[in-house]
OpenMM code with the backbone's topology and positions (N, CA, C; nanometers):
from openmm import Vec3, app, unit

residues = "UNK UNK UNK UNK UNK UNK UNK UNK UNK UNK UNK UNK UNK UNK UNK UNK UNK UNK UNK UNK UNK UNK UNK UNK UNK UNK UNK UNK UNK UNK UNK UNK UNK UNK UNK UNK UNK UNK UNK UNK UNK UNK UNK UNK UNK UNK UNK UNK UNK UNK UNK UNK UNK UNK UNK UNK UNK UNK UNK UNK UNK UNK UNK UNK UNK UNK UNK UNK UNK UNK UNK UNK UNK UNK UNK UNK UNK UNK UNK UNK UNK UNK UNK UNK UNK".split()
positions = [
    Vec3(9.5289, 9.3514, 7.5932),
    Vec3(9.5125, 9.3170, 7.7345),
    Vec3(9.5575, 9.1674, 7.7784),
    Vec3(9.6432, 9.1488, 7.7864),
    Vec3(9.6269, 9.0239, 7.8278),
    Vec3(9.5796, 9.0165, 8.0026),
    Vec3(9.4825, 8.8988, 8.0122),
    Vec3(9.4125, 8.8450, 8.1485),
    Vec3(9.4942, 8.8300, 8.2732),
    Vec3(9.4765, 8.8773, 8.3226),
    Vec3(9.5785, 8.8213, 8.4549),
    Vec3(9.5122, 8.7474, 8.5358),
    Vec3(9.6467, 8.6120, 8.5853),
    Vec3(9.5899, 8.4887, 8.5950),
    Vec3(9.6185, 8.4977, 8.7428),
    Vec3(9.5429, 8.3951, 8.7653),
    Vec3(9.4918, 8.4117, 8.8853),
    Vec3(9.6303, 8.4455, 9.0095),
    Vec3(9.7147, 8.3557, 9.0084),
    Vec3(9.8084, 8.3653, 9.0960),
    Vec3(9.8886, 8.5038, 9.1100),
    Vec3(9.8203, 8.6061, 8.9997),
    Vec3(9.8864, 8.7400, 8.9885),
    Vec3(9.7513, 8.7816, 9.0789),
    Vec3(9.6615, 8.7460, 9.0322),
    Vec3(9.5027, 8.7683, 9.1837),
    Vec3(9.5855, 8.7698, 9.3103),
    Vec3(9.6164, 8.6139, 9.3587),
    Vec3(9.6389, 8.5760, 9.4777),
    Vec3(9.7578, 8.6966, 9.5282),
    Vec3(9.9006, 8.7181, 9.4394),
    Vec3(9.9858, 8.7806, 9.5049),
    Vec3(9.9222, 8.8768, 9.5351),
    Vec3(9.8074, 9.0152, 9.4411),
    Vec3(9.7249, 9.1266, 9.4894),
    Vec3(9.6891, 9.1153, 9.6379),
    Vec3(9.6070, 9.0059, 9.6549),
    Vec3(9.5303, 8.9897, 9.7769),
    Vec3(9.6529, 9.0125, 9.8876),
    Vec3(9.7503, 8.9461, 9.8510),
    Vec3(9.8704, 8.9664, 10.0075),
    Vec3(9.9351, 9.0995, 9.9703),
    Vec3(9.9095, 9.1568, 9.8532),
    Vec3(9.9997, 9.3175, 9.9085),
    Vec3(9.8588, 9.3982, 9.9384),
    Vec3(9.7306, 9.3647, 9.8883),
    Vec3(9.6574, 9.3826, 10.0160),
    Vec3(9.6293, 9.4321, 10.1851),
    Vec3(9.6419, 9.3099, 10.1748),
    Vec3(9.6430, 9.2848, 10.2966),
    Vec3(9.7384, 9.2977, 10.3951),
    Vec3(9.8509, 9.2679, 10.3140),
    Vec3(10.0242, 9.3829, 10.3767),
    Vec3(9.9561, 9.5449, 10.4072),
    Vec3(9.9459, 9.5701, 10.3656),
    Vec3(9.8924, 9.7554, 10.3182),
    Vec3(9.7901, 9.7275, 10.4689),
    Vec3(9.6556, 9.6074, 10.4719),
    Vec3(9.5515, 9.6522, 10.5823),
    Vec3(9.6225, 9.6665, 10.6857),
    Vec3(9.6726, 9.5229, 10.6894),
    Vec3(9.7631, 9.4613, 10.8389),
    Vec3(9.8880, 9.5511, 10.8466),
    Vec3(9.9467, 9.6400, 10.8322),
    Vec3(10.0693, 9.7047, 10.8833),
    Vec3(10.1674, 9.6591, 10.9929),
    Vec3(10.0829, 9.6156, 11.0420),
    Vec3(10.2081, 9.5489, 11.1900),
    Vec3(10.1793, 9.3801, 11.2278),
    Vec3(10.1731, 9.3243, 11.0870),
    Vec3(10.2074, 9.1722, 11.0529),
    Vec3(10.2609, 9.1852, 10.9647),
    Vec3(10.3434, 9.0522, 10.9708),
    Vec3(10.4750, 9.0150, 10.9121),
    Vec3(10.3787, 9.0048, 10.7930),
    Vec3(10.4440, 9.0941, 10.6699),
    Vec3(10.3971, 9.0343, 10.5469),
    Vec3(10.4750, 8.8246, 10.4969),
    Vec3(10.5235, 8.8155, 10.5587),
    Vec3(10.5963, 8.6359, 10.5620),
    Vec3(10.4704, 8.6063, 10.5886),
    Vec3(10.3815, 8.5854, 10.7362),
    Vec3(10.2755, 8.5546, 10.7990),
    Vec3(10.1483, 8.5620, 10.7187),
    Vec3(10.1565, 8.6976, 10.6166),
    Vec3(9.9901, 8.7181, 10.5869),
    Vec3(10.0620, 8.5911, 10.4314),
    Vec3(10.1210, 8.6185, 10.3390),
    Vec3(10.2059, 8.5730, 10.2838),
    Vec3(10.1247, 8.4322, 10.2705),
    Vec3(10.1776, 8.3497, 10.4356),
    Vec3(10.1858, 8.2052, 10.4180),
    Vec3(10.0052, 8.1947, 10.4320),
    Vec3(9.9439, 8.2617, 10.5283),
    Vec3(9.7991, 8.2314, 10.5138),
    Vec3(9.7135, 8.2797, 10.4673),
    Vec3(9.7714, 8.3116, 10.3230),
    Vec3(9.7104, 8.3629, 10.1973),
    Vec3(9.7635, 8.2110, 10.0753),
    Vec3(9.8757, 8.1701, 10.0891),
    Vec3(9.8571, 8.0610, 10.0044),
    Vec3(9.7847, 7.9274, 10.1008),
    Vec3(9.8218, 7.9091, 10.2365),
    Vec3(9.6519, 7.8155, 10.2798),
    Vec3(9.5860, 7.7785, 10.2321),
    Vec3(9.5097, 7.9585, 10.2012),
    Vec3(9.3715, 7.9569, 10.1955),
    Vec3(9.3388, 7.8862, 10.0852),
    Vec3(9.4740, 7.9457, 9.9767),
    Vec3(9.4889, 7.9138, 9.8641),
    Vec3(9.4993, 7.7904, 9.8017),
    Vec3(9.5478, 7.7568, 9.8706),
    Vec3(9.5570, 7.5886, 9.8674),
    Vec3(9.4515, 7.4804, 9.8946),
    Vec3(9.3691, 7.5569, 10.0494),
    Vec3(9.2539, 7.4661, 10.0543),
    Vec3(9.1026, 7.4621, 9.9538),
    Vec3(9.1608, 7.5682, 9.8216),
    Vec3(9.0672, 7.5682, 9.7189),
    Vec3(9.0891, 7.5172, 9.6265),
    Vec3(9.2255, 7.4428, 9.5755),
    Vec3(9.3020, 7.4168, 9.4949),
    Vec3(9.2119, 7.3086, 9.3463),
    Vec3(9.1152, 7.2191, 9.4473),
    Vec3(8.9887, 7.1289, 9.3555),
    Vec3(8.9598, 7.1380, 9.3242),
    Vec3(8.8623, 7.3214, 9.3551),
    Vec3(8.7413, 7.3569, 9.2983),
    Vec3(8.7588, 7.4045, 9.1401),
    Vec3(8.6434, 7.3477, 9.0898),
    Vec3(8.6594, 7.3458, 8.9329),
    Vec3(8.6145, 7.4881, 8.9150),
    Vec3(8.5266, 7.5560, 8.9442),
    Vec3(8.5104, 7.7382, 8.9028),
    Vec3(8.6101, 7.8116, 9.0330),
    Vec3(8.7145, 7.8861, 8.8845),
    Vec3(8.7758, 7.9607, 8.9611),
    Vec3(8.7500, 8.0953, 8.9882),
    Vec3(8.6291, 8.1051, 8.8704),
    Vec3(8.6771, 8.2561, 8.8962),
    Vec3(8.6725, 8.3325, 9.0167),
    Vec3(8.6189, 8.3177, 9.1187),
    Vec3(8.6080, 8.4258, 9.2973),
    Vec3(8.7195, 8.3443, 9.3372),
    Vec3(8.7963, 8.3021, 9.3066),
    Vec3(8.9331, 8.2044, 9.3847),
    Vec3(8.9410, 8.3724, 9.4494),
    Vec3(9.0202, 8.4468, 9.4182),
    Vec3(9.1076, 8.5231, 9.4933),
    Vec3(8.9940, 8.5793, 9.5735),
    Vec3(8.8922, 8.6317, 9.5087),
    Vec3(8.7738, 8.7239, 9.6288),
    Vec3(8.7887, 8.5920, 9.7761),
    Vec3(8.7327, 8.4762, 9.7565),
    Vec3(8.7402, 8.4181, 9.8541),
    Vec3(8.8576, 8.3900, 9.9540),
    Vec3(8.9955, 8.4093, 9.8796),
    Vec3(9.1353, 8.3693, 9.9620),
    Vec3(9.1001, 8.4179, 10.0590),
    Vec3(9.1242, 8.5944, 9.9544),
    Vec3(9.1144, 8.7247, 10.0681),
    Vec3(9.0076, 8.6988, 10.1545),
    Vec3(8.8983, 8.6881, 10.1349),
    Vec3(8.7840, 8.6931, 10.2848),
    Vec3(8.8346, 8.5838, 10.3681),
    Vec3(8.8759, 8.4719, 10.3578),
    Vec3(8.9117, 8.4062, 10.4359),
    Vec3(9.0515, 8.4185, 10.5001),
    Vec3(9.1159, 8.4679, 10.4356),
    Vec3(9.2443, 8.5374, 10.5264),
    Vec3(9.2297, 8.6567, 10.5930),
    Vec3(9.1812, 8.6966, 10.5819),
    Vec3(9.1361, 8.8444, 10.6207),
    Vec3(9.0816, 8.7591, 10.7830),
    Vec3(8.9796, 8.6887, 10.7608),
    Vec3(8.8928, 8.6568, 10.8762),
    Vec3(9.0022, 8.5820, 10.9737),
    Vec3(9.0652, 8.5516, 10.8763),
    Vec3(9.1828, 8.4411, 10.9793),
    Vec3(9.2579, 8.5588, 11.1371),
    Vec3(9.3613, 8.6691, 10.9881),
    Vec3(9.3625, 8.7259, 11.0539),
    Vec3(9.3335, 8.8474, 11.1801),
    Vec3(9.2027, 8.8533, 11.1459),
    Vec3(9.1358, 8.8835, 11.2781),
    Vec3(9.1587, 8.8258, 11.3889),
    Vec3(9.0908, 8.6490, 11.3198),
    Vec3(9.0725, 8.5907, 11.4628),
    Vec3(9.2085, 8.5629, 11.5469),
    Vec3(9.3413, 8.5698, 11.4662),
    Vec3(9.4256, 8.5440, 11.5335),
    Vec3(9.4821, 8.7143, 11.6653),
    Vec3(9.3720, 8.7918, 11.6267),
    Vec3(9.4077, 8.9588, 11.6168),
    Vec3(9.4687, 9.0779, 11.5557),
    Vec3(9.5531, 9.0208, 11.5275),
    Vec3(9.5599, 9.1329, 11.4130),
    Vec3(9.4409, 9.2665, 11.3807),
    Vec3(9.4797, 9.3000, 11.3790),
    Vec3(9.4007, 9.4869, 11.3521),
    Vec3(9.3805, 9.5609, 11.2032),
    Vec3(9.2885, 9.5586, 11.1416),
    Vec3(9.3150, 9.5968, 11.0294),
    Vec3(9.2864, 9.7185, 11.0400),
    Vec3(9.3977, 9.8430, 10.9561),
    Vec3(9.3794, 9.9541, 10.9376),
    Vec3(9.2790, 9.9953, 10.8165),
    Vec3(9.2149, 10.1442, 10.8558),
    Vec3(9.0941, 10.1741, 10.7880),
    Vec3(9.1659, 10.2248, 10.6616),
    Vec3(9.1295, 10.2094, 10.5527),
    Vec3(9.2333, 10.2728, 10.4200),
    Vec3(9.0902, 10.3899, 10.4025),
    Vec3(9.1837, 10.4490, 10.3250),
    Vec3(9.0597, 10.5820, 10.2916),
    Vec3(9.0753, 10.5120, 10.1062),
    Vec3(8.9234, 10.5758, 10.0845),
    Vec3(8.8374, 10.4741, 9.9704),
    Vec3(8.9418, 10.5660, 9.8409),
    Vec3(8.9759, 10.4709, 9.7281),
    Vec3(9.0168, 10.5798, 9.5770),
    Vec3(8.9924, 10.6854, 9.5921),
    Vec3(8.9922, 10.7533, 9.5392),
    Vec3(8.8946, 10.9227, 9.4879),
    Vec3(8.8728, 10.8259, 9.3251),
    Vec3(8.7250, 10.8138, 9.3289),
    Vec3(8.6660, 10.8020, 9.1930),
    Vec3(8.7410, 10.8695, 9.0721),
    Vec3(8.7605, 10.7718, 8.9370),
    Vec3(8.8245, 10.8357, 8.8465),
    Vec3(8.7128, 10.8262, 8.7759),
    Vec3(8.7689, 11.0011, 8.6745),
    Vec3(8.6202, 11.0754, 8.6131),
    Vec3(8.6713, 10.9812, 8.4587),
    Vec3(8.5143, 10.9381, 8.4034),
    Vec3(8.5078, 10.8709, 8.2866),
    Vec3(8.5383, 10.9881, 8.1924),
    Vec3(8.6092, 10.9672, 8.0614),
    Vec3(8.6281, 11.0232, 7.9216),
    Vec3(8.4780, 11.1064, 7.8531),
    Vec3(8.3779, 11.0446, 7.9228),
    Vec3(8.3048, 11.0770, 7.8682),
    Vec3(8.2523, 11.2320, 7.9428),
    Vec3(8.3057, 11.2217, 8.0736),
    Vec3(8.2442, 11.2917, 8.1290),
    Vec3(8.3927, 11.4513, 8.1181),
    Vec3(8.4853, 11.3438, 8.0755),
    Vec3(8.5580, 11.5155, 8.0346),
    Vec3(8.5561, 11.5393, 7.9163),
    Vec3(8.5115, 11.4737, 7.8571),
    Vec3(8.4591, 11.5788, 7.7105),
    Vec3(8.3691, 11.6703, 7.7067),
    Vec3(8.2006, 11.6659, 7.7785),
    Vec3(8.1528, 11.7358, 7.8170),
    Vec3(8.1404, 11.8179, 7.8659),
] * unit.nanometer
topology = app.Topology()
chain = topology.addChain("A")
for resn in residues:
    res = topology.addResidue(resn, chain)
    for name in ("N", "CA", "C"):
        topology.addAtom(name, app.Element.getBySymbol(name[0]), res)
């Protein structure tokens, strides 16, 4: 399986925030995410960039008065071991 690139992870951030802030324009969300990603362009350690981008973008959306929709957690997937037993 090929590893997911940072840009793919940042696109997933846009998707998650679009689902979480349904009353906010996806274009506005994408712009905020891209701005936050750009702020971290010079960071040497890249592992946590998508997490940091999502956190900052979510905070900015809330500060602008956008209301986040509460999302139900996904049902945990059972492991193959528990099914075998």
